[in-house]
Structure formats: C-alpha cells, structure tokens
LUMKEMI-691783 format. One record per residue: residue number from 0; residue in one letter; z, y, x of N, C-alpha, C, O, CB in turn. Coordinates in steps of 0.05 Angstrom, whole numbers, plus 5000, padded with zeros to 4 digits. Glycine has a CB too. Layout:
     n   res    n_z    n_y    n_x   ca_z   ca_y   ca_x    c_z    c_y    c_x    o_z    o_y    o_x   cb_z   cb_y   cb_x
   NUM     A      Z      Y      X      Z      Y      X      Z      Y      X      Z      Y      X      Z      Y      X
...
This chain:
     n   res    n_z    n_y    n_x   ca_z   ca_y   ca_x    c_z    c_y    c_x    o_z    o_y    o_x   cb_z   cb_y   cb_x
     0     M   5000   4976   5017   5000   5000   5000   5000   5025   5018   5010   5024   5040   5024   5000   4981
     1     T   4989   5046   5007   4986   5070   5023   5009   5090   5019   5009   5111   5031   4960   5083   5017
     2     F   5028   5084   5002   5050   5103   4998   5076   5090   5008   5078   5066   5011   5052   5110   4968
     3     P   5096   5107   5013   5120   5098   5027   5139   5083   5008   5159   5094   4999   5135   5121   5038
     4     M   5132   5058   5002   5149   5042   4984   5149   5013   4993   5130   5002   5003   5139   5044   4955
     5     K   5172   5002   4989   5175   4973   4993   5182   4960   4966   5196   4940   4965   5197   4967   5015
     6     I   5172   4972   4945   5178   4964   4918   5153   4952   4905   5131   4963   4909   5189   4987   4901
     7     D   5156   4931   4890   5134   4920   4875   5132   4937   4849   5147   4933   4830   5138   4889   4868
     8     L   5112   4955   4849   5110   4974   4826   5104   4960   4800   5114   4968   4779   5089   4995   4832
     9     E   5087   4939   4801   5081   4925   4776   5106   4912   4765   5111   4913   4740   5060   4903   4781
    10     K   5122   4901   4782   5148   4889   4773   5167   4910   4762   5180   4906   4742   5161   4873   4796
    11     L   5168   4933   4776   5185   4955   4767   5177   4965   4740   5193   4968   4722   5185   4977   4788
    12     V   5151   4971   4737   5141   4982   4712   5145   4962   4689   5153   4969   4667   5111   4989   4714
    13     T   5139   4936   4695   5143   4915   4674   5172   4913   4666   5177   4911   4642   5133   4888   4685
    14     S   5190   4913   4685   5218   4911   4679   5228   4934   4661   5241   4930   4641   5234   4910   4705
    15     V   5221   4959   4669   5230   4982   4654   5218   4982   4626   5232   4987   4606   5222   5008   4669
    16     F   5192   4976   4624   5178   4976   4598   5191   4955   4580   5198   4962   4557   5148   4969   4602
    17     Q   5195   4931   4589   5207   4910   4573   5235   4917   4565   5244   4911   4542   5206   4883   4587
    18     D   5251   4929   4583   5278   4937   4576   5278   4958   4554   5294   4956   4535   5292   4949   4601
    19     V   5261   4978   4556   5260   4999   4535   5252   4987   4508   5265   4993   4488   5239   5021   4543
    20     F   5232   4970   4508   5224   4959   4482   5244   4939   4470   5247   4938   4446   5197   4945   4485
    21     M   5258   4924   4487   5278   4906   4477   5303   4922   4467   5313   4917   4446   5287   4885   4498
    22     T   5312   4941   4483   5336   4956   4477   5332   4975   4453   5348   4976   4435   5345   4972   4501
    23     S   5310   4989   4453   5306   5010   4433   5293   4999   4407   5298   5010   4385   5288   5031   4444
    24     F   5276   4978   4409   5261   4969   4386   5265   4940   4379   5254   4930   4359   5232   4974   4391
    25     R   5281   4926   4395   5286   4897   4391   5260   4882   4390   5256   4864   4375   5301   4893   4364
    26     M   5242   4890   4408   5215   4878   4410   5213   4864   4438   5216   4877   4458   5192   4898   4406
    27     N   5207   4839   4437   5202   4824   4462   5172   4826   4468   5156   4813   4454   5212   4794   4459
    28     M   5166   4841   4488   5138   4845   4495   5129   4825   4517   5142   4823   4537   5133   4875   4505
    29     R   5107   4811   4512   5097   4793   4532   5075   4806   4547   5059   4821   4536   5088   4766   4519
    30     M   5074   4800   4573   5054   4812   4590   5027   4797   4587   5027   4772   4587   5063   4812   4619
    31     D   5005   4812   4586   4978   4800   4587   4972   4791   4615   4987   4798   4634   4957   4821   4577
    32     G   4952   4776   4618   4943   4767   4644   4932   4790   4660   4928   4812   4650   4922   4746   4642
    33     P   4927   4786   4686   4917   4807   4703   4890   4817   4694   4874   4802   4683   4915   4797   4732
    34     G   4886   4843   4698   4860   4855   4691   4857   4861   4662   4834   4868   4654   4839   4838   4700
    35     A   4877   4859   4645   4875   4865   4616   4878   4895   4612   4900   4906   4614   4896   4849   4600
    36     Y   4856   4909   4607   4857   4938   4602   4857   4944   4573   4854   4926   4556   4833   4951   4616
    37     L   4860   4969   4567   4861   4979   4539   4836   4970   4524   4813   4975   4532   4864   5009   4539
    38     L   4841   4958   4501   4819   4951   4483   4812   4975   4466   4827   4983   4449   4827   4927   4465
    39     N   4789   4986   4471   4780   5010   4457   4768   5003   4430   4761   4980   4425   4760   5026   4473
    40     G   4765   5022   4413   4753   5019   4387   4772   5026   4365   4765   5041   4347   4743   4990   4383
    41     E   4797   5016   4366   4817   5023   4347   4829   5050   4355   4831   5056   4379   4840   5000   4346
    42     A   4838   5065   4335   4851   5091   4341   4876   5086   4357   4893   5070   4349   4857   5106   4314
    43     H   4879   5101   4379   4902   5099   4397   4915   5126   4401   4902   5147   4396   4894   5087   4424
    44     I   4939   5125   4409   4954   5148   4418   4965   5142   4445   4975   5120   4450   4976   5157   4397
    45     A   4963   5161   4463   4974   5157   4490   4995   5179   4496   4989   5203   4492   4952   5158   4512
    46     G   5018   5170   4504   5039   5189   4514   5037   5190   4544   5036   5169   4557   5067   5180   4504
    47     A   5037   5213   4555   5036   5217   4584   5059   5233   4594   5066   5254   4582   5009   5229   4592
    48     V   5071   5224   4616   5092   5239   4629   5087   5238   4659   5082   5217   4670   5121   5228   4622
    49     G   5087   5262   4671   5083   5263   4700   5109   5263   4715   5130   5267   4704   5067   5288   4707
    50     F   5107   5258   4741   5130   5259   4759   5121   5272   4785   5099   5267   4795   5142   5230   4764
    51     I   5139   5289   4796   5132   5304   4820   5156   5303   4839   5179   5305   4830   5126   5334   4812
    52     G   5150   5298   4864   5171   5297   4885   5162   5281   4908   5140   5286   4919   5197   5285   4873
    53     D   5179   5262   4917   5171   5245   4939   5145   5229   4933   5130   5221   4951   5193   5225   4946
    54     M   5141   5225   4908   5117   5212   4898   5108   5229   4874   5124   5238   4858   5122   5182   4890
    55     T   5082   5233   4871   5071   5248   4849   5052   5231   4833   5037   5215   4845   5056   5273   4860
    56     G   5053   5234   4807   5035   5218   4791   5040   5223   4762   5053   5242   4753   5039   5189   4796
    57     V   5028   5206   4746   5030   5207   4717   5029   5179   4706   5015   5162   4716   5007   5225   4705
    58     A   5044   5175   4685   5044   5149   4671   5035   5153   4643   5043   5172   4629   5073   5135   4671
    59     Y   5017   5136   4634   5006   5136   4607   5015   5111   4592   5015   5089   4604   4975   5139   4607
    60     I   5024   5114   4568   5031   5091   4551   5012   5093   4527   5014   5111   4511   5062   5092   4542
    61     Y   4994   5073   4525   4974   5072   4504   4983   5053   4482   4991   5031   4487   4946   5064   4515
    62     L   4983   5063   4457   4992   5047   4434   4971   5050   4411   4960   5072   4408   5020   5056   4424
    63     P   4966   5029   4396   4951   5033   4371   4967   5051   4353   4991   5050   4352   4944   5005   4357
    64     V   4953   5068   4338   4967   5087   4320   4984   5072   4300   5006   5081   4293   4946   5104   4304
    65     S   4976   5048   4291   4992   5033   4272   5019   5025   4284   5040   5026   4271   4977   5008   4262
    66     L   5019   5017   4310   5044   5010   4323   5061   5036   4328   5085   5035   4326   5038   4996   4350
    67     A   5047   5058   4335   5062   5083   4340   5076   5091   4314   5099   5102   4316   5042   5105   4349
    68     R   5064   5087   4291   5077   5093   4266   5101   5076   4261   5122   5086   4253   5056   5089   4242
    69     R   5099   5050   4267   5121   5031   4264   5144   5039   4283   5168   5039   4274   5113   5002   4270
    70     L   5138   5046   4308   5159   5053   4327   5172   5080   4319   5196   5084   4322   5148   5056   4355
    71     T   5156   5098   4308   5167   5124   4299   5187   5119   4277   5208   5133   4276   5144   5142   4289
    72     S   5182   5101   4259   5201   5096   4237   5228   5086   4249   5249   5093   4238   5190   5075   4218
    73     I   5227   5071   4270   5251   5062   4283   5265   5085   4297   5290   5088   4294   5245   5039   4303
    74     V   5250   5101   4313   5262   5123   4327   5275   5143   4308   5297   5153   4314   5240   5137   4344
    75     V   5261   5149   4286   5271   5170   4268   5291   5158   4248   5307   5173   4237   5247   5182   4253
    76     G   5290   5132   4244   5308   5119   4225   5300   5122   4196   5317   5125   4178   5335   5131   4228
    77     I   5274   5121   4191   5264   5122   4164   5245   5099   4159   5237   5085   4177   5250   5149   4158
    78     D   5238   5094   4133   5219   5073   4127   5192   5081   4138   5185   5104   4139   5217   5069   4096
    79     E   5177   5060   4146   5150   5065   4157   5132   5080   4138   5116   5097   4147   5138   5039   4165
    80     A   5135   5075   4112   5118   5089   4092   5124   5119   4091   5107   5135   4082   5124   5077   4064
    81     D   5148   5127   4101   5155   5155   4100   5146   5170   4125   5150   5195   4127   5185   5158   4097
    82     V   5135   5157   4145   5124   5170   4169   5097   5181   4161   5077   5167   4159   5122   5150   4193
    83     D   5097   5207   4156   5073   5219   4143   5059   5241   4160   5040   5253   4150   5080   5230   4117
    84     A   5069   5247   4183   5058   5269   4198   5051   5261   4227   5067   5247   4240   5078   5293   4199
    85     D   5028   5269   4236   5020   5264   4263   5040   5276   4283   5045   5264   4304   4992   5275   4269
    86     E   5051   5299   4276   5070   5312   4294   5095   5294   4299   5105   5293   4321   5078   5339   4283
    87     M   5104   5281   4278   5127   5263   4279   5120   5240   4298   5136   5232   4315   5135   5253   4251
    88     I   5096   5229   4295   5088   5206   4312   5085   5216   4341   5093   5202   4360   5061   5194   4302
    89     N   5072   5240   4345   5069   5251   4372   5096   5254   4386   5099   5246   4409   5054   5277   4370
    90     D   5115   5265   4371   5142   5269   4383   5154   5243   4391   5166   5241   4412   5160   5284   4363
    91     S   5152   5223   4374   5164   5197   4380   5150   5183   4404   5164   5172   4421   5162   5179   4355
    92     V   5124   5184   4405   5109   5172   4427   5116   5187   4453   5119   5175   4474   5079   5172   4422
    93     G   5119   5213   4452   5128   5229   4475   5155   5220   4484   5160   5218   4508   5128   5259   4469
    94     E   5173   5215   4466   5200   5206   4473   5199   5178   4484   5214   5172   4503   5218   5206   4448
    95     I   5183   5160   4473   5180   5133   4485   5169   5135   4513   5179   5121   4531   5161   5116   4467
    96     A   5149   5152   4518   5139   5155   4545   5161   5166   4563   5163   5157   4586   5115   5175   4545
    97     N   5177   5185   4553   5199   5196   4569   5219   5174   4577   5228   5173   4599   5214   5218   4554
    98     M   5225   5156   4558   5245   5134   4563   5234   5116   4585   5248   5108   4603   5250   5118   4537
    99     I   5208   5109   4583   5196   5090   4602   5194   5104   4630   5202   5092   4650   5168   5081   4593
   100     V   5184   5128   4631   5180   5141   4657   5208   5150   4668   5212   5149   4692   5162   5166   4654
   101     G   5226   5157   4651   5254   5162   4660   5267   5138   4673   5280   5141   4693   5271   5172   4636
   102     G   5263   5114   4661   5273   5090   4673   5259   5084   4699   5272   5075   4718   5268   5066   4654
   103     F   5233   5089   4701   5218   5086   4726   5229   5104   4747   5234   5096   4770   5188   5091   4721
   104     K   5234   5130   4740   5245   5150   4758   5273   5141   4768   5279   5144   4792   5246   5177   4745
   105     G   5289   5131   4750   5316   5122   4758   5315   5099   4778   5330   5098   4797   5331   5113   4733
   106     K   5297   5080   4774   5294   5058   4793   5284   5068   4820   5293   5058   4841   5274   5037   4782
   107     L   5265   5087   4820   5256   5099   4845   5278   5113   4860   5280   5111   4884   5233   5118   4840
   108     S   5295   5127   4845   5317   5142   4858   5337   5123   4872   5350   5130   4891   5332   5159   4838
   109     Q   5339   5098   4861   5357   5078   4874   5346   5071   4902   5361   5060   4919   5359   5053   4857
   110     S   5320   5075   4906   5307   5070   4932   5303   5096   4948   5286   5098   4966   5281   5056   4929
   111     N   5318   5117   4940   5317   5143   4953   5289   5156   4951   5281   5171   4969   5325   5141   4982
   112     I   5275   5150   4930   5249   5163   4924   5255   5182   4901   5257   5172   4878   5226   5142   4918
   113     L   5256   5208   4906   5265   5227   4886   5242   5242   4874   5223   5249   4888   5285   5247   4899
   114     C   5244   5246   4848   5223   5261   4834   5235   5273   4808   5256   5264   4799   5198   5244   4828
   115     V   5221   5292   4797   5228   5303   4771   5205   5298   4751   5183   5293   4760   5234   5334   4773
   116     L   5212   5298   4726   5192   5292   4705   5180   5317   4693   5194   5338   4692   5204   5274   4684
   117     T   5155   5315   4684   5143   5337   4670   5148   5332   4640   5159   5312   4632   5112   5338   4676
   118     I   5140   5352   4624   5142   5348   4595   5121   5328   4586   5099   5327   4598   5140   5375   4580
   119     P   5126   5314   4565   5106   5294   4555   5082   5309   4542   5084   5331   4532   5118   5275   4536
   120     S   5060   5295   4543   5036   5304   4529   5024   5281   4514   5030   5258   4521   5015   5318   4548
   121     I   5008   5286   4495   4996   5266   4477   4966   5268   4477   4955   5290   4477   5007   5268   4448
   122     V   4953   5245   4478   4924   5243   4475   4918   5223   4452   4931   5203   4451   4909   5234   4502
   123     R   4899   5230   4435   4892   5212   4413   4862   5207   4414   4846   5224   4422   4900   5224   4385
   124     G   4854   5183   4407   4825   5177   4406   4820   5147   4402   4839   5131   4400   4812   5186   4431
   125     S   4795   5140   4401   4787   5112   4397   4773   5101   4422   4774   5076   4426   4769   5110   4374
   126     N   4761   5117   4438   4747   5108   4462   4751   5128   4484   4735   5147   4487   4717   5103   4456
   127     F   4772   5124   4500   4776   5143   4522   4785   5127   4546   4797   5106   4544   4796   5165   4515
   128     V   4779   5138   4569   4786   5126   4595   4798   5148   4613   4787   5170   4614   4761   5112   4608
   129     V   4819   5141   4626   4831   5159   4646   4821   5149   4673   4825   5126   4680   4862   5160   4645
   130     E   4809   5167   4689   4800   5159   4715   4815   5175   4736   4817   5199   4735   4769   5164   4718
   131     P   4826   5160   4756   4842   5174   4776   4824   5188   4796   4801   5181   4801   4860   5154   4791
   132     V   4835   5209   4809   4821   5222   4831   4824   5206   4856   4840   5186   4856   4832   5251   4835
   133     S   4809   5213   4876   4810   5197   4901   4839   5197   4913   4855   5215   4907   4790   5208   4922
   134     D   4844   5177   4929   4870   5174   4943   4893   5170   4923   4916   5175   4930   4876   5198   4960
   135     T   4887   5160   4900   4908   5154   4880   4909   5124   4876   4889   5111   4872   4902   5169   4853
   136     E   4934   5114   4876   4938   5086   4870   4941   5083   4839   4953   5099   4826   4964   5075   4884
   137     R   4928   5062   4829   4928   5058   4800   4940   5031   4794   4933   5011   4805   4899   5060   4788
   138     F   4960   5030   4775   4973   5006   4767   4970   5004   4736   4978   5023   4722   5003   5004   4776
   139     V   4959   4982   4726   4956   4979   4698   4970   4953   4690   4965   4932   4701   4926   4979   4690
   140     C   4987   4955   4670   5001   4932   4659   4996   4932   4628   5000   4952   4615   5032   4932   4665
   141     S   4989   4909   4618   4983   4906   4589   5003   4887   4577   5009   4866   4589   4954   4897   4584
   142     F   5013   4894   4553   5033   4878   4539   5023   4873   4511   5006   4887   4501   5060   4892   4540
   143     R   5035   4853   4498   5030   4847   4470   5055   4845   4454   5076   4835   4464   5014   4820   4468
   144     T   5054   4855   4430   5077   4852   4411   5075   4824   4399   5057   4809   4404   5076   4874   4389
   145     E   5095   4817   4383   5095   4792   4369   5073   4789   4349   5065   4767   4341   5122   4787   4355
   146     T   5062   4812   4340   5039   4812   4322   5012   4816   4337   4992   4823   4325   5042   4834   4301
   147     N   5013   4813   4363   4990   4814   4381   4978   4842   4384   4955   4845   4392   4969   4796   4371
   148     Q   4993   4863   4378   4983   4890   4384   4987   4896   4413   5008   4889   4425   4998   4911   4366
   149     Q   4967   4908   4425   4967   4914   4454   4980   4941   4460   4975   4961   4446   4939   4913   4465
   150     V   4997   4942   4480   5007   4966   4492   5001   4966   4521   5007   4946   4535   5039   4969   4486
   151     V   4989   4987   4531   4981   4988   4560   4997   5010   4573   5000   5032   4562   4951   4993   4563
   152     V   5008   5004   4597   5021   5024   4614   5003   5027   4638   4997   5008   4652   5050   5015   4621
   153     E   4995   5052   4643   4979   5058   4667   4994   5079   4683   5002   5100   4672   4950   5068   4658
   154     V   4997   5073   4709   5011   5092   4726   4992   5099   4749   4981   5082   4762   5038   5079   4737
   155     L   4989   5125   4752   4973   5136   4774   4992   5150   4793   5007   5167   4785   4951   5156   4764
   156     I   4991   5142   4819   5010   5152   4838   4996   5161   4863   4977   5149   4873   5031   5130   4846
   157     K   5006   5184   4874   4997   5194   4899   5021   5203   4915   5037   5218   4904   4976   5218   4895
   158     P   5025   5194   4939   5049   5202   4954   5048   5232   4960   5027   5243   4965   5051   5187   4981
   159     S   5072   5245   4958   5073   5274   4963   5080   5280   4992   5075   5302   5001   5093   5286   4945
   160     K   5092   5261   5006   5100   5265   5034   5085   5245   5051   5079   5223   5043   5131   5262   5037
   161     P   5078   5254   5076   5066   5234   5094   5087   5213   5102   5111   5218   5102   5056   5248   5119
   162     E   5076   5189   5108   5094   5167   5116   5108   5172   5142   5124   5156   5151   5079   5141   5118
C-alpha cells in the first residue's frame, strides 16, 4: 500500500459497517464476494462523509431508496409508511454515513492516524459512478441485507503526509 498504514482497511471498514448495522438496526449484513460493485438501475441514495488529517479521503455509503426509507423509520422511530419526505431520508442517510465514518475514524485514531470529519452530503440517482483522482486508493465493500438488498461502502483515501 502507498499510504502509512499497517491496517487491513477492508477488514476495518467491514467491521465498522457491520457493527453499525447490527447495533443500530439489528441487521446482520453479509458481505458480497470480491469485486461486487453497486448495481445501478434502481434509485439509490449515497451518503458521503470526508475525512481530513493524517489521511484524507471520503467514504460513500450507497443504499437503495427503499432501504433508506426503512432505515429512516428506525432512526426516527416512526412507521415506515410515515416516512414521507426526501429531506427526512437525506438526514437519516447522512447520520448513517456519519456513524460509519465516525467508527472508521475512531479505529484509525487507535493507530495514531488522526483526522477530522466533514459534514455529510447526499447524492441521489439511478446510474452514477464515483471515479477517484490519481494517487488515490479505492476500497469497495458490498453487503446484502436479509432481503438481499445491496449496500455498498466505497472509501477513497489519499495520504496527507509523506511516509
């Protein structure tokens, strides 16, 4: 790897993601096989949170809108049928992204890799691709819910300090 880490980032991202989904949503997420990228076509929402410091990057969490609605009902504590505003879903997906990237940041700080988080942002669409700039490491992990809905976590990282 080209950045100053002795951490298995895929393992770290997977661990944090699965912890957040089990703790917050009581959902056991299974990991897809290697190379499983976002299945386009269905309407998706992506929550993005950046991190800046010893390492700089951004993490995207891609969810089908139907799953984002279900998770929003859990976050807000209302029936799924009562989730009626895109803004409510956007806020919840931003918070889910914050929880995942915050857990990632916490694990990095245990290895003395310090960074701060940016505010979350949201992207919606049916066919979109995020392409990293040069010298950026890309990690993609895909997970499935018990109903086979796909959630993809994509982390783009660039070291901020020379080794």
